[in-house]
C-alpha positions in Angstrom: 49.9 129.0 98.4 47.7 126.6 96.8 48.0 128.5 93.5 52.4 127.7 93.8 51.2 124.2 94.5 49.4 124.0 91.6 52.0 125.9 88.9 54.4 123.3 90.4 52.9 120.5 89.6 51.9 122.0 86.2 55.7 122.0 85.2 56.6 119.1 82.6 60.1 118.1 81.6 59.2 116.0 79.1 61.7 113.0 79.3 60.2 110.8 77.0 59.6 114.1 74.3 56.4 114.5 72.0 56.6 116.0 68.7 54.9 119.0 68.7 51.8 118.4 66.3 51.4 120.6 63.0 50.0 124.1 63.7 49.6 126.0 60.8 48.3 129.8 60.8 48.9 133.0 59.6 51.2 135.2 61.0 49.9 138.9 61.9 52.6 140.0 58.5 49.9 137.5 56.4 52.7 135.5 56.4 51.5 131.5 56.3 53.4 129.9 59.1 53.8 125.5 59.9 55.1 124.3 62.7 57.3 122.7 64.1 58.1 123.6 59.8 58.9 126.9 61.2 61.4 126.4 64.0 63.4 123.7 62.3 67.1 124.4 63.6 66.1 126.6 66.2 64.8 126.3 70.1 61.5 127.4 70.0 59.1 128.7 72.9 55.6 128.6 72.3 53.7 130.9 74.3 49.9 129.9 73.7 47.1 131.9 75.1 42.9 130.7 75.0 41.4 134.0 75.7 41.8 137.7 76.3 42.2 137.1 80.1 45.7 135.3 79.6 47.4 138.5 77.8 48.5 139.7 81.2 50.3 136.5 81.6 51.5 135.8 77.8 53.1 139.4 78.0 55.3 138.4 80.8 56.3 135.2 79.9 57.1 136.5 76.6 59.0 140.1 78.1 61.0 137.8 80.5 62.1 135.1 77.9 63.6 137.9 75.8 64.8 139.5 78.6 67.0 136.6 79.7 67.8 135.5 75.9 68.5 138.9 74.4 69.0 138.6 70.7 70.0 134.9 70.3 69.6 133.7 66.9 69.2 130.4 67.8 65.4 130.7 69.6 62.2 131.8 68.6 59.5 132.6 70.5 55.8 132.3 68.6 52.9 133.7 70.3 50.1 131.9 69.7 46.5 133.1 70.8 44.1 130.7 70.1 40.7 132.2 68.2 38.4 129.5 67.6 36.0 130.1 70.4 35.8 134.2 69.5 32.7 134.3 67.3 33.4 134.7 63.8 31.7 138.4 64.1 34.1 139.6 66.4 37.2 137.8 65.2 38.2 141.0 63.0 38.1 142.7 66.4 40.3 140.6 68.2 42.8 140.2 65.4 43.1 144.1 65.4 43.7 144.3 69.2 46.4 141.5 68.9 47.8 143.8 66.5 47.4 146.9 68.5 49.6 144.9 71.7 52.2 143.3 69.7 55.3 145.1 68.9 56.1 145.1 65.1 59.1 142.9 65.5 56.7 140.2 66.6 54.3 140.4 63.9 56.2 137.5 61.9 56.1 135.1 64.9 52.2 135.8 66.5 50.4 133.6 64.7 46.3 133.8 65.7 44.9 130.3 65.4 41.1 129.9 64.5 40.6 125.8 64.8 41.8 122.9 66.7 41.7 124.4 70.4 40.4 121.2 72.0 43.1 119.4 71.3 46.2 122.2 72.2 44.0 122.4 75.2 44.9 118.8 75.9 48.3 118.7 74.8 48.9 121.8 77.4 47.1 120.2 80.2 44.8 123.4 80.1 43.3 124.5 83.9 42.4 128.1 83.3 41.8 130.7 80.6 43.8 133.5 82.5 47.0 131.4 82.5 49.4 131.1 79.6 50.5 127.9 78.4 54.4 127.4 77.5 55.9 124.8 75.3 59.8 124.4 74.6 60.7 122.7 71.3 64.1 121.2 70.4 65.7 122.0 67.1 63.9 118.6 66.0 60.4 119.6 67.3 60.4 117.6 69.9 58.6 119.5 73.4 61.0 119.3 76.1 59.1 121.2 78.4 55.5 122.4 79.3 54.7 124.8 81.5 51.5 127.1 83.0 50.7 129.2 85.7 52.4 131.9 88.0 55.8 132.5 86.3 57.6 133.6 89.5 56.9 129.8 90.1 56.9 128.2 87.1 59.8 130.3 84.9 62.9 128.9 86.6 62.8 125.5 85.4 61.8 126.5 81.8 64.5 129.0 81.8 67.0 126.3 82.9 65.5 123.7 80.2 66.4 126.6 77.7 69.6 127.2 78.7 70.5 123.5 78.2 68.9 123.1 75.0 70.7 126.6 73.6 74.2 125.1 75.7 73.8 121.6 73.8 73.3 123.3 70.3 76.5 125.6 70.9 78.5 122.7 72.0 77.7 120.9 68.8 78.0 123.6 66.3 81.7 124.3 67.6 
């Protein structure tokens, strides 16, 4: 019960949206990715992890969003594992593990990051290493929702925000 309450508190629908800070890294395919630039014109979801312990949650979030918003060309999901805390000697191993568990179609949007972890933890309201942290970003690069915690509790408001943003975009396009 307490965990559900904490998860509910962690869901924030940004009324006064904040611009997504610049984030840069190489995708698993080796392409330089700079956010929010890479996502401009699309609604984006960043699924962020700060430890190996969050892999179950990050996978659950990605799977759920992909299944609910199948093949939307106006939505992109970025997987952002922060590896700054991983000792340099083990980073190659960590990258191999990420590459091994990622589907090949996710290589362009999986962007390991090796710096700036503390600032991003503050931005997402970091609580526990085993949690996935979600940012919903609109087509202009503004953060419109954040969430973390139990997907069964935290997902419905994120889904509603995504549907609203995608519907708004489709209405503007017609």
